[in-house]
C-alpha positions in Angstrom: 0.0 0.0 0.0 2.1 2.9 -1.1 1.1 6.2 -2.6 4.3 7.5 -3.9 5.4 11.2 -4.0 9.1 11.9 -4.8 11.2 14.4 -2.9 14.9 15.1 -2.8 15.8 13.3 0.4 13.3 10.6 0.6 10.2 9.1 -1.0 6.7 9.3 0.5 4.4 6.4 1.0 1.1 5.8 2.8 1.3 3.9 6.1 -1.5 1.9 7.8 -1.9 1.4 11.5 -4.5 -1.3 12.3 -6.4 -0.9 15.6 -9.6 -2.3 17.1 -11.3 -5.0 15.1 -8.8 -4.7 12.2 -6.0 -5.8 14.6 -7.6 -8.8 16.2 -5.1 -11.2 14.8 -2.2 -9.1 16.2 -0.5 -9.2 19.6 -2.0 -6.4 21.6 1.5 -5.1 22.6 2.4 -4.6 18.9 1.3 -1.3 17.5 2.8 -1.2 14.1 2.7 1.1 11.1 2.7 -1.0 7.9 3.9 0.4 4.5 5.2 -0.7 1.1 8.5 0.8 -0.2 7.8 2.8 -3.4 11.3 2.0 -4.7 11.5 -1.8 -4.5 8.0 -2.9 -3.4 9.2 -4.5 -0.1 6.5 -4.5 2.6 7.7 -3.1 5.9 6.6 -2.3 9.4 7.8 -0.1 12.2 6.7 0.7 15.7 4.1 3.5 15.8 5.5 6.5 17.7 2.5 8.9 17.9 -0.4 8.5 20.3 -3.7 7.8 18.6 -5.1 11.0 20.2 -2.7 13.0 17.8 -4.5 11.7 14.7 -7.1 13.9 12.9 -10.1 13.0 10.8 -9.4 14.0 7.1 -10.6 12.7 3.8 -12.9 10.1 5.5 -10.1 8.5 7.5 -8.4 9.1 10.8 -4.9 10.2 9.8 -1.6 11.3 11.3 -0.6 13.9 8.6 2.7 14.7 10.2 4.0 11.2 9.3 7.0 9.2 10.3 10.4 8.4 8.9 11.8 4.9 8.2 14.2 3.1 6.0 13.4 0.2 3.7 14.9 -3.0 4.8 15.1 -4.2 1.2 16.8 -1.4 -0.6 18.0 0.7 2.4 16.5 4.0 1.1 14.9 6.5 3.4 11.1 6.8 3.4 8.7 9.3 4.7 5.5 7.6 5.8 2.7 10.1 5.5 -0.1 10.0 6.1 -0.5 7.2 8.6 -4.1 6.0 8.3 -5.8 4.4 11.3 -8.1 1.5 10.3 -10.4 0.1 13.0 -12.6 -2.5 11.3 -13.1 -4.5 8.1 -15.3 -1.8 6.5 -12.6 0.8 6.8 -10.0 -1.7 5.4 -12.2 -2.2 2.3 -12.8 1.5 1.9 -9.1 2.3 2.3 -8.2 -0.3 -0.3 -10.8 1.0 -2.7 -9.6 4.6 -2.4 -5.9 3.8 -2.7 -5.9 0.7 -5.0 -5.1 2.7 -8.2 -2.1 4.4 -6.4 -0.8 1.1 -5.1 -0.8 -0.4 -8.6 1.1 2.6 -10.0 3.7 2.7 -7.2 4.8 -0.9 -7.5 7.3 -0.4 -10.3 
């Protein structure tokens, strides 16, 4: 899941943070942001660093528009993960996939 926007120092991709019903299969102590590298297509995850209370409702999703930085474990390039979208249940997952599916197909070069 990666919407790609190029910048000089790093590429930007969309991150997803699953909570509530969407995270039922995950260990409750793991609070991860998942993303896909726009360069090599490797899926990655990192520990979420922002509190959920810092997220804002924009474009129909709860998002952290400040984002986070990470590095791809596949190609070692730096990434800006923004926005980080909170998905709480299956309906939000389907809606997110429908909204970003065209961008995901384009970004997997």
